[in-house]
PDB file of N, CA, C and O in Angstrom:
ATOM      1  N   UNK A   1       0.860  -1.121  -0.157  1.00  0.00           N
ATOM      2  CA  UNK A   1      -0.137   0.225  -0.117  1.00  0.00           C
ATOM      3  C   UNK A   1       0.938   1.519  -0.139  1.00  0.00           C
ATOM      4  O   UNK A   1       1.932   1.730   0.556  1.00  0.00           O
ATOM      5  N   UNK A   2       0.553   2.010  -0.823  1.00  0.00           N
ATOM      6  CA  UNK A   2       1.423   3.606  -0.796  1.00  0.00           C
ATOM      7  C   UNK A   2       0.699   4.617  -0.170  1.00  0.00           C
ATOM      8  O   UNK A   2      -0.523   4.670  -0.309  1.00  0.00           O
ATOM      9  N   UNK A   3       1.379   5.515   0.578  1.00  0.00           N
ATOM     10  CA  UNK A   3       0.145   6.535   1.324  1.00  0.00           C
ATOM     11  C   UNK A   3       0.862   7.804   0.622  1.00  0.00           C
ATOM     12  O   UNK A   3       2.074   7.914   0.439  1.00  0.00           O
ATOM     13  N   UNK A   4      -0.298   8.894   0.210  1.00  0.00           N
ATOM     14  CA  UNK A   4       0.589   9.958   0.059  1.00  0.00           C
ATOM     15  C   UNK A   4      -0.252  11.219   0.495  1.00  0.00           C
ATOM     16  O   UNK A   4      -1.402  11.361   0.081  1.00  0.00           O
ATOM     17  N   UNK A   5       0.372  12.177   1.380  1.00  0.00           N
ATOM     18  CA  UNK A   5      -0.391  12.496   2.034  1.00  0.00           C
ATOM     19  C   UNK A   5      -1.551  11.739   3.099  1.00  0.00           C
ATOM     20  O   UNK A   5      -1.116  11.051   4.022  1.00  0.00           O
ATOM     21  N   UNK A   6      -2.770  11.877   2.946  1.00  0.00           N
ATOM     22  CA  UNK A   6      -3.813  11.445   3.699  1.00  0.00           C
ATOM     23  C   UNK A   6      -4.480  10.362   3.122  1.00  0.00           C
ATOM     24  O   UNK A   6      -5.393   9.727   3.651  1.00  0.00           O
ATOM     25  N   UNK A   7      -3.850  10.119   1.695  1.00  0.00           N
ATOM     26  CA  UNK A   7      -4.688   9.312   1.156  1.00  0.00           C
ATOM     27  C   UNK A   7      -3.795   8.050   0.565  1.00  0.00           C
ATOM     28  O   UNK A   7      -2.572   8.182   0.563  1.00  0.00           O
ATOM     29  N   UNK A   8      -4.449   6.698   0.009  1.00  0.00           N
ATOM     30  CA  UNK A   8      -4.176   5.421   0.416  1.00  0.00           C
ATOM     31  C   UNK A   8      -4.294   4.890  -1.031  1.00  0.00           C
ATOM     32  O   UNK A   8      -5.446   4.869  -1.465  1.00  0.00           O
ATOM     33  N   UNK A   9      -3.351   4.471  -1.830  1.00  0.00           N
ATOM     34  CA  UNK A   9      -3.221   3.832  -3.075  1.00  0.00           C
ATOM     35  C   UNK A   9      -2.528   2.140  -2.793  1.00  0.00           C
ATOM     36  O   UNK A   9      -1.855   1.678  -1.871  1.00  0.00           O
ATOM     37  N   UNK A  10      -3.086   1.530  -4.106  1.00  0.00           N
ATOM     38  CA  UNK A  10      -2.199   0.129  -4.069  1.00  0.00           C
ATOM     39  C   UNK A  10      -3.564  -0.936  -4.314  1.00  0.00           C
ATOM     40  O   UNK A  10      -4.771  -0.777  -4.134  1.00  0.00           O
ATOM     41  N   UNK A  11      -2.742  -2.084  -4.809  1.00  0.00           N
ATOM     42  CA  UNK A  11      -4.012  -3.406  -4.554  1.00  0.00           C
ATOM     43  C   UNK A  11      -5.054  -3.634  -3.426  1.00  0.00           C
ATOM     44  O   UNK A  11      -6.153  -4.180  -3.527  1.00  0.00           O
ATOM     45  N   UNK A  12      -4.500  -3.126  -2.392  1.00  0.00           N
ATOM     46  CA  UNK A  12      -5.101  -3.750  -1.069  1.00  0.00           C
ATOM     47  C   UNK A  12      -6.428  -2.795  -1.143  1.00  0.00           C
ATOM     48  O   UNK A  12      -7.549  -3.282  -1.002  1.00  0.00           O
ATOM     49  N   UNK A  13      -6.224  -1.445  -1.368  1.00  0.00           N
ATOM     50  CA  UNK A  13      -7.109  -0.505  -1.546  1.00  0.00           C
ATOM     51  C   UNK A  13      -7.958  -1.064  -2.414  1.00  0.00           C
ATOM     52  O   UNK A  13      -8.955  -1.608  -1.941  1.00  0.00           O
ATOM     53  N   UNK A  14      -7.777  -1.060  -3.757  1.00  0.00           N
ATOM     54  CA  UNK A  14      -8.507  -1.686  -4.750  1.00  0.00           C
ATOM     55  C   UNK A  14      -9.446  -2.846  -4.619  1.00  0.00           C
ATOM     56  O   UNK A  14     -10.615  -2.942  -4.994  1.00  0.00           O
ATOM     57  N   UNK A  15      -8.584  -3.806  -3.929  1.00  0.00           N
ATOM     58  CA  UNK A  15      -9.540  -5.159  -3.589  1.00  0.00           C
ATOM     59  C   UNK A  15     -10.482  -4.940  -2.596  1.00  0.00           C
ATOM     60  O   UNK A  15     -11.392  -5.766  -2.519  1.00  0.00           O
ATOM     61  N   UNK A  16     -10.459  -3.644  -1.510  1.00  0.00           N
ATOM     62  CA  UNK A  16     -11.278  -3.429  -0.433  1.00  0.00           C
ATOM     63  C   UNK A  16     -12.464  -2.720  -1.127  1.00  0.00           C
ATOM     64  O   UNK A  16     -13.472  -2.533  -0.445  1.00  0.00           O
ATOM     65  N   UNK A  17     -12.446  -2.301  -2.434  1.00  0.00           N
ATOM     66  CA  UNK A  17     -13.088  -1.396  -2.937  1.00  0.00           C
ATOM     67  C   UNK A  17     -13.921  -2.719  -3.642  1.00  0.00           C
ATOM     68  O   UNK A  17     -15.125  -2.870  -3.434  1.00  0.00           O
ATOM     69  N   UNK A  18     -13.310  -3.444  -4.306  1.00  0.00           N
ATOM     70  CA  UNK A  18     -14.125  -4.331  -4.939  1.00  0.00           C
ATOM     71  C   UNK A  18     -14.886  -5.291  -4.007  1.00  0.00           C
ATOM     72  O   UNK A  18     -15.866  -5.871  -4.473  1.00  0.00           O
ATOM     73  N   UNK A  19     -14.648  -5.435  -3.172  1.00  0.00           N
ATOM     74  CA  UNK A  19     -14.974  -6.383  -1.894  1.00  0.00           C
ATOM     75  C   UNK A  19     -16.471  -5.428  -1.805  1.00  0.00           C
ATOM     76  O   UNK A  19     -17.484  -5.797  -2.398  1.00  0.00           O
ATOM     77  N   UNK A  20     -16.430  -4.404  -1.133  1.00  0.00           N
ATOM     78  CA  UNK A  20     -17.138  -3.529  -1.162  1.00  0.00           C
ATOM     79  C   UNK A  20     -18.535  -3.478  -2.412  1.00  0.00           C
ATOM     80  O   UNK A  20     -19.757  -3.604  -2.324  1.00  0.00           O
ATOM     81  N   UNK A  21     -17.952  -3.327  -3.093  1.00  0.00           N
ATOM     82  CA  UNK A  21     -18.975  -3.249  -4.432  1.00  0.00           C
ATOM     83  C   UNK A  21     -19.693  -4.130  -4.050  1.00  0.00           C
ATOM     84  O   UNK A  21     -20.870  -3.767  -4.049  1.00  0.00           O
ATOM     85  N   UNK A  22     -19.456  -5.700  -3.534  1.00  0.00           N
ATOM     86  CA  UNK A  22     -20.327  -6.734  -3.824  1.00  0.00           C
ATOM     87  C   UNK A  22     -21.446  -7.039  -2.534  1.00  0.00           C
ATOM     88  O   UNK A  22     -22.256  -7.952  -2.376  1.00  0.00           O
ATOM     89  N   UNK A  23     -21.095  -5.827  -1.685  1.00  0.00           N
ATOM     90  CA  UNK A  23     -21.851  -5.834  -0.585  1.00  0.00           C
ATOM     91  C   UNK A  23     -23.059  -5.063  -0.730  1.00  0.00           C
ATOM     92  O   UNK A  23     -23.000  -4.191  -1.597  1.00  0.00           O
ATOM     93  N   UNK A  24     -24.342  -5.191   0.025  1.00  0.00           N
ATOM     94  CA  UNK A  24     -25.066  -4.382   0.183  1.00  0.00           C
ATOM     95  C   UNK A  24     -25.253  -3.704   1.643  1.00  0.00           C
ATOM     96  O   UNK A  24     -24.700  -4.133   2.656  1.00  0.00           O
ATOM     97  N   UNK A  25     -26.136  -2.555   1.600  1.00  0.00           N
ATOM     98  CA  UNK A  25     -26.268  -1.937   2.874  1.00  0.00           C
ATOM     99  C   UNK A  25     -26.515  -2.766   4.013  1.00  0.00           C
ATOM    100  O   UNK A  25     -27.369  -3.650   4.083  1.00  0.00           O
ATOM    101  N   UNK A  26     -25.575  -2.360   5.042  1.00  0.00           N
ATOM    102  CA  UNK A  26     -25.706  -3.118   6.329  1.00  0.00           C
ATOM    103  C   UNK A  26     -24.680  -4.243   6.210  1.00  0.00           C
ATOM    104  O   UNK A  26     -24.634  -5.061   7.129  1.00  0.00           O
ATOM    105  N   UNK A  27     -23.865  -4.364   5.184  1.00  0.00           N
ATOM    106  CA  UNK A  27     -23.378  -5.828   5.111  1.00  0.00           C
ATOM    107  C   UNK A  27     -21.542  -5.354   5.704  1.00  0.00           C
ATOM    108  O   UNK A  27     -20.990  -4.256   5.624  1.00  0.00           O
ATOM    109  N   UNK A  28     -21.115  -6.397   6.153  1.00  0.00           N
ATOM    110  CA  UNK A  28     -19.838  -6.075   6.080  1.00  0.00           C
ATOM    111  C   UNK A  28     -18.759  -7.452   5.097  1.00  0.00           C
ATOM    112  O   UNK A  28     -18.614  -8.412   5.853  1.00  0.00           O
ATOM    113  N   UNK A  29     -18.437  -7.565   4.460  1.00  0.00           N
ATOM    114  CA  UNK A  29     -17.395  -8.472   3.859  1.00  0.00           C
ATOM    115  C   UNK A  29     -16.347  -8.073   3.745  1.00  0.00           C
ATOM    116  O   UNK A  29     -16.034  -6.946   3.362  1.00  0.00           O
ATOM    117  N   UNK A  30     -15.479  -9.153   4.138  1.00  0.00           N
ATOM    118  CA  UNK A  30     -13.961  -9.543   3.996  1.00  0.00           C
ATOM    119  C   UNK A  30     -13.629 -10.696   3.424  1.00  0.00           C
ATOM    120  O   UNK A  30     -14.316 -11.712   3.313  1.00  0.00           O
ATOM    121  N   UNK A  31     -12.270 -10.438   2.976  1.00  0.00           N
ATOM    122  CA  UNK A  31     -12.278 -11.815   1.948  1.00  0.00           C
ATOM    123  C   UNK A  31     -11.111 -12.802   3.361  1.00  0.00           C
ATOM    124  O   UNK A  31     -10.656 -12.355   4.414  1.00  0.00           O
ATOM    125  N   UNK A  32     -10.996 -13.998   2.838  1.00  0.00           N
ATOM    126  CA  UNK A  32     -10.491 -14.947   3.427  1.00  0.00           C
ATOM    127  C   UNK A  32      -9.525 -14.957   4.627  1.00  0.00           C
ATOM    128  O   UNK A  32      -9.693 -15.257   5.809  1.00  0.00           O
ATOM    129  N   UNK A  33      -8.247 -14.443   3.790  1.00  0.00           N
ATOM    130  CA  UNK A  33      -6.928 -13.403   5.039  1.00  0.00           C
ATOM    131  C   UNK A  33      -7.406 -12.985   5.622  1.00  0.00           C
ATOM    132  O   UNK A  33      -7.219 -13.350   6.783  1.00  0.00           O
ATOM    133  N   UNK A  34      -8.565 -11.728   5.368  1.00  0.00           N
ATOM    134  CA  UNK A  34      -8.499 -10.826   6.677  1.00  0.00           C
ATOM    135  C   UNK A  34      -9.545 -11.301   7.631  1.00  0.00           C
ATOM    136  O   UNK A  34      -9.948 -10.633   8.584  1.00  0.00           O
ATOM    137  N   UNK A  35      -9.960 -12.498   7.315  1.00  0.00           N
ATOM    138  CA  UNK A  35     -10.917 -13.396   8.322  1.00  0.00           C
ATOM    139  C   UNK A  35      -9.938 -13.994   9.030  1.00  0.00           C
ATOM    140  O   UNK A  35     -10.107 -14.109  10.244  1.00  0.00           O
ATOM    141  N   UNK A  36      -8.986 -14.384   8.550  1.00  0.00           N
ATOM    142  CA  UNK A  36      -8.128 -15.435   9.393  1.00  0.00           C
ATOM    143  C   UNK A  36      -7.293 -14.319  10.335  1.00  0.00           C
ATOM    144  O   UNK A  36      -7.104 -14.526  11.533  1.00  0.00           O
ATOM    145  N   UNK A  37      -6.847 -13.193   9.692  1.00  0.00           N
ATOM    146  CA  UNK A  37      -5.781 -12.421  10.557  1.00  0.00           C
ATOM    147  C   UNK A  37      -6.792 -11.924  11.975  1.00  0.00           C
ATOM    148  O   UNK A  37      -6.406 -11.894  13.143  1.00  0.00           O
ATOM    149  N   UNK A  38      -8.065 -11.591  11.499  1.00  0.00           N
ATOM    150  CA  UNK A  38      -8.943 -11.205  12.901  1.00  0.00           C
ATOM    151  C   UNK A  38      -9.014 -12.048  13.904  1.00  0.00           C
ATOM    152  O   UNK A  38      -9.011 -11.913  15.128  1.00  0.00           O
ATOM    153  N   UNK A  39      -9.099 -13.242  12.944  1.00  0.00           N
ATOM    154  CA  UNK A  39      -9.219 -14.757  14.202  1.00  0.00           C
ATOM    155  C   UNK A  39      -8.149 -14.621  15.292  1.00  0.00           C
ATOM    156  O   UNK A  39      -8.305 -14.676  16.512  1.00  0.00           O
ATOM    157  N   UNK A  40      -6.994 -14.426  14.564  1.00  0.00           N
ATOM    158  CA  UNK A  40      -5.957 -14.527  15.511  1.00  0.00           C
ATOM    159  C   UNK A  40      -5.553 -15.968  16.259  1.00  0.00           C
ATOM    160  O   UNK A  40      -5.942 -17.113  16.030  1.00  0.00           O
ATOM    161  N   UNK A  41      -4.696 -15.488  17.161  1.00  0.00           N
ATOM    162  CA  UNK A  41      -4.892 -16.771  18.238  1.00  0.00           C
ATOM    163  C   UNK A  41      -5.455 -16.299  19.404  1.00  0.00           C
ATOM    164  O   UNK A  41      -5.144 -16.981  20.380  1.00  0.00           O
ATOM    165  N   UNK A  42      -5.899 -15.724  19.546  1.00  0.00           N
ATOM    166  CA  UNK A  42      -6.944 -15.191  20.561  1.00  0.00           C
ATOM    167  C   UNK A  42      -8.360 -16.549  20.617  1.00  0.00           C
ATOM    168  O   UNK A  42      -8.680 -17.303  19.698  1.00  0.00           O
ATOM    169  N   UNK A  43      -8.884 -16.475  21.839  1.00  0.00           N
ATOM    170  CA  UNK A  43     -10.286 -17.115  21.656  1.00  0.00           C
ATOM    171  C   UNK A  43     -11.524 -16.662  21.452  1.00  0.00           C
ATOM    172  O   UNK A  43     -12.604 -17.247  21.525  1.00  0.00           O
ATOM    173  N   UNK A  44     -11.064 -14.772  21.003  1.00  0.00           N
ATOM    174  CA  UNK A  44     -12.928 -14.524  20.998  1.00  0.00           C
ATOM    175  C   UNK A  44     -12.964 -14.902  19.047  1.00  0.00           C
ATOM    176  O   UNK A  44     -11.996 -14.553  18.371  1.00  0.00           O
ATOM    177  N   UNK A  45     -13.759 -15.371  18.614  1.00  0.00           N
ATOM    178  CA  UNK A  45     -14.523 -15.920  17.684  1.00  0.00           C
ATOM    179  C   UNK A  45     -15.517 -15.019  17.067  1.00  0.00           C
ATOM    180  O   UNK A  45     -16.504 -14.769  17.759  1.00  0.00           O
ATOM    181  N   UNK A  46     -15.434 -14.439  15.797  1.00  0.00           N
ATOM    182  CA  UNK A  46     -16.784 -13.627  15.145  1.00  0.00           C
ATOM    183  C   UNK A  46     -17.282 -14.585  14.482  1.00  0.00           C
ATOM    184  O   UNK A  46     -16.750 -15.672  14.256  1.00  0.00           O
ATOM    185  N   UNK A  47     -18.398 -14.187  14.124  1.00  0.00           N
ATOM    186  CA  UNK A  47     -19.357 -15.345  13.423  1.00  0.00           C
ATOM    187  C   UNK A  47     -19.130 -14.486  12.170  1.00  0.00           C
ATOM    188  O   UNK A  47     -18.918 -13.289  11.975  1.00  0.00           O
ATOM    189  N   UNK A  48     -19.292 -15.851  11.207  1.00  0.00           N
ATOM    190  CA  UNK A  48     -18.873 -15.332   9.408  1.00  0.00           C
ATOM    191  C   UNK A  48     -19.906 -16.409   8.890  1.00  0.00           C
ATOM    192  O   UNK A  48     -20.278 -17.333   9.614  1.00  0.00           O
ATOM    193  N   UNK A  49     -20.365 -16.227   7.537  1.00  0.00           N
ATOM    194  CA  UNK A  49     -21.339 -16.604   6.866  1.00  0.00           C
ATOM    195  C   UNK A  49     -20.440 -16.963   5.000  1.00  0.00           C
ATOM    196  O   UNK A  49     -20.046 -16.154   4.160  1.00  0.00           O
ATOM    197  N   UNK A  50     -20.427 -18.168   4.999  1.00  0.00           N
ATOM    198  CA  UNK A  50     -19.603 -18.192   3.453  1.00  0.00           C
ATOM    199  C   UNK A  50     -20.733 -17.161   2.507  1.00  0.00           C
ATOM    200  O   UNK A  50     -21.947 -17.281   2.337  1.00  0.00           O
ATOM    201  N   UNK A  51     -19.811 -16.187   2.027  1.00  0.00           N
ATOM    202  CA  UNK A  51     -20.155 -15.485   0.694  1.00  0.00           C
ATOM    203  C   UNK A  51     -20.253 -15.808  -0.653  1.00  0.00           C
ATOM    204  O   UNK A  51     -21.020 -15.451  -1.547  1.00  0.00           O
ATOM    205  N   UNK A  52     -19.232 -16.619  -0.594  1.00  0.00           N
ATOM    206  CA  UNK A  52     -18.915 -17.739  -1.772  1.00  0.00           C
ATOM    207  C   UNK A  52     -17.417 -16.934  -2.716  1.00  0.00           C
ATOM    208  O   UNK A  52     -16.961 -15.820  -2.462  1.00  0.00           O
ATOM    209  N   UNK A  53     -16.999 -17.726  -3.613  1.00  0.00           N
ATOM    210  CA  UNK A  53     -15.766 -17.041  -4.148  1.00  0.00           C
ATOM    211  C   UNK A  53     -16.307 -16.095  -5.441  1.00  0.00           C
ATOM    212  O   UNK A  53     -17.332 -16.080  -6.122  1.00  0.00           O
ATOM    213  N   UNK A  54     -15.015 -15.288  -5.402  1.00  0.00           N
ATOM    214  CA  UNK A  54     -15.427 -14.307  -6.225  1.00  0.00           C
ATOM    215  C   UNK A  54     -14.113 -13.626  -6.994  1.00  0.00           C
ATOM    216  O   UNK A  54     -13.081 -13.131  -6.541  1.00  0.00           O
ATOM    217  N   UNK A  55     -14.683 -13.849  -8.593  1.00  0.00           N
ATOM    218  CA  UNK A  55     -13.380 -12.853  -9.037  1.00  0.00           C
ATOM    219  C   UNK A  55     -13.676 -11.607  -9.162  1.00  0.00           C
ATOM    220  O   UNK A  55     -14.675 -11.108  -9.681  1.00  0.00           O
ATOM    221  N   UNK A  56     -12.734 -11.082  -8.646  1.00  0.00           N
ATOM    222  CA  UNK A  56     -12.947  -9.010  -8.397  1.00  0.00           C
ATOM    223  C   UNK A  56     -12.289  -8.664  -9.558  1.00  0.00           C
ATOM    224  O   UNK A  56     -11.261  -9.211  -9.959  1.00  0.00           O
ATOM    225  N   UNK A  57     -12.805  -7.863 -10.040  1.00  0.00           N
ATOM    226  CA  UNK A  57     -12.452  -7.024 -11.402  1.00  0.00           C
ATOM    227  C   UNK A  57     -10.903  -6.578 -10.972  1.00  0.00           C
ATOM    228  O   UNK A  57     -10.575  -6.425  -9.796  1.00  0.00           O
ATOM    229  N   UNK A  58     -10.161  -6.424 -11.901  1.00  0.00           N
ATOM    230  CA  UNK A  58      -8.852  -6.694 -11.733  1.00  0.00           C
ATOM    231  C   UNK A  58      -7.595  -7.193 -11.043  1.00  0.00           C
ATOM    232  O   UNK A  58      -6.484  -6.757 -10.741  1.00  0.00           O
ATOM    233  N   UNK A  59      -8.421  -8.510 -10.918  1.00  0.00           N
ATOM    234  CA  UNK A  59      -7.814  -9.886 -10.099  1.00  0.00           C
ATOM    235  C   UNK A  59      -7.716 -10.783 -11.027  1.00  0.00           C
ATOM    236  O   UNK A  59      -8.610 -10.761 -11.873  1.00  0.00           O
ATOM    237  N   UNK A  60      -7.054 -11.424 -11.110  1.00  0.00           N
ATOM    238  CA  UNK A  60      -7.012 -13.116 -11.656  1.00  0.00           C
ATOM    239  C   UNK A  60      -7.450 -13.992 -10.822  1.00  0.00           C
ATOM    240  O   UNK A  60      -8.261 -14.860 -11.145  1.00  0.00           O
ATOM    241  N   UNK A  61      -6.948 -13.858  -9.622  1.00  0.00           N
ATOM    242  CA  UNK A  61      -7.520 -15.093  -8.838  1.00  0.00           C
ATOM    243  C   UNK A  61      -8.808 -14.718  -8.029  1.00  0.00           C
ATOM    244  O   UNK A  61      -9.113 -13.571  -7.704  1.00  0.00           O
ATOM    245  N   UNK A  62      -9.681 -16.118  -7.688  1.00  0.00           N
ATOM    246  CA  UNK A  62     -10.754 -15.912  -6.896  1.00  0.00           C
ATOM    247  C   UNK A  62     -10.420 -16.099  -5.530  1.00  0.00           C
ATOM    248  O   UNK A  62      -9.629 -16.923  -5.071  1.00  0.00           O
ATOM    249  N   UNK A  63     -11.234 -15.082  -4.800  1.00  0.00           N
ATOM    250  CA  UNK A  63     -10.952 -14.974  -3.343  1.00  0.00           C
ATOM    251  C   UNK A  63     -12.149 -15.137  -2.672  1.00  0.00           C
ATOM    252  O   UNK A  63     -13.242 -14.727  -3.065  1.00  0.00           O
ATOM    253  N   UNK A  64     -11.949 -15.670  -1.775  1.00  0.00           N
ATOM    254  CA  UNK A  64     -13.007 -16.747  -0.745  1.00  0.00           C
ATOM    255  C   UNK A  64     -13.793 -15.283  -0.257  1.00  0.00           C
ATOM    256  O   UNK A  64     -13.001 -14.344  -0.183  1.00  0.00           O
ATOM    257  N   UNK A  65     -14.850 -15.031  -0.003  1.00  0.00           N
ATOM    258  CA  UNK A  65     -15.460 -13.905   0.656  1.00  0.00           C
ATOM    259  C   UNK A  65     -16.309 -14.110   1.843  1.00  0.00           C
ATOM    260  O   UNK A  65     -17.337 -14.732   1.576  1.00  0.00           O
ATOM    261  N   UNK A  66     -16.171 -13.754   3.126  1.00  0.00           N
ATOM    262  CA  UNK A  66     -17.351 -14.061   4.169  1.00  0.00           C
ATOM    263  C   UNK A  66     -17.920 -12.724   4.491  1.00  0.00           C
ATOM    264  O   UNK A  66     -17.393 -11.628   4.298  1.00  0.00           O
ATOM    265  N   UNK A  67     -19.213 -13.021   5.072  1.00  0.00           N
ATOM    266  CA  UNK A  67     -20.039 -11.753   5.593  1.00  0.00           C
ATOM    267  C   UNK A  67     -19.604 -12.204   6.873  1.00  0.00           C
ATOM    268  O   UNK A  67     -19.304 -13.363   7.162  1.00  0.00           O
ATOM    269  N   UNK A  68     -19.585 -10.895   7.852  1.00  0.00           N
ATOM    270  CA  UNK A  68     -18.910 -10.817   9.174  1.00  0.00           C
ATOM    271  C   UNK A  68     -20.799 -10.447   9.728  1.00  0.00           C
ATOM    272  O   UNK A  68     -21.403  -9.386   9.571  1.00  0.00           O
ATOM    273  N   UNK A  69     -21.206 -11.466  10.237  1.00  0.00           N
ATOM    274  CA  UNK A  69     -22.745 -11.638  11.009  1.00  0.00           C
ATOM    275  C   UNK A  69     -22.386 -10.814  12.594  1.00  0.00           C
ATOM    276  O   UNK A  69     -21.691 -11.143  13.555  1.00  0.00           O
ATOM    277  N   UNK A  70     -23.244  -9.602  12.292  1.00  0.00           N
ATOM    278  CA  UNK A  70     -22.907  -8.737  13.429  1.00  0.00           C
ATOM    279  C   UNK A  70     -24.441  -8.452  13.696  1.00  0.00           C
ATOM    280  O   UNK A  70     -25.242  -8.748  12.809  1.00  0.00           O
ATOM    281  N   UNK A  71     -24.965  -7.791  15.091  1.00  0.00           N
ATOM    282  CA  UNK A  71     -25.694  -7.128  15.349  1.00  0.00           C
ATOM    283  C   UNK A  71     -25.408  -5.849  15.961  1.00  0.00           C
ATOM    284  O   UNK A  71     -24.508  -5.748  16.795  1.00  0.00           O
ATOM    285  N   UNK A  72     -26.128  -4.848  15.595  1.00  0.00           N
ATOM    286  CA  UNK A  72     -25.746  -3.503  16.228  1.00  0.00           C
ATOM    287  C   UNK A  72     -26.118  -3.467  17.607  1.00  0.00           C
ATOM    288  O   UNK A  72     -27.014  -4.267  17.879  1.00  0.00           O
ATOM    289  N   UNK A  73     -25.586  -2.597  18.804  1.00  0.00           N
ATOM    290  CA  UNK A  73     -26.091  -2.477  19.763  1.00  0.00           C
ATOM    291  C   UNK A  73     -26.390  -1.387  20.066  1.00  0.00           C
ATOM    292  O   UNK A  73     -25.786  -0.595  19.342  1.00  0.00           O
ATOM    293  N   UNK A  74     -27.259  -0.712  21.040  1.00  0.00           N
ATOM    294  CA  UNK A  74     -27.970   0.331  21.430  1.00  0.00           C
ATOM    295  C   UNK A  74     -27.161   0.903  22.365  1.00  0.00           C
ATOM    296  O   UNK A  74     -27.520   1.925  22.950  1.00  0.00           O
TER     297      UNK A  74
END
């Protein structure tokens, strides 16, 4: 990722945009690597739903996408 002043550029930013384009309002989508990093070695487990494999515009390989299952708290 490249930063210039307060803007970010690069393939990670483009991939995040492509994944965002797959989502609907209120959804949080992540690709598999981010899900794995978020899980980490801790015992805290988030809930995910398999959103399927997608070939994102500008990328050759399919990415496994997950929806983060969450509930808003008051």
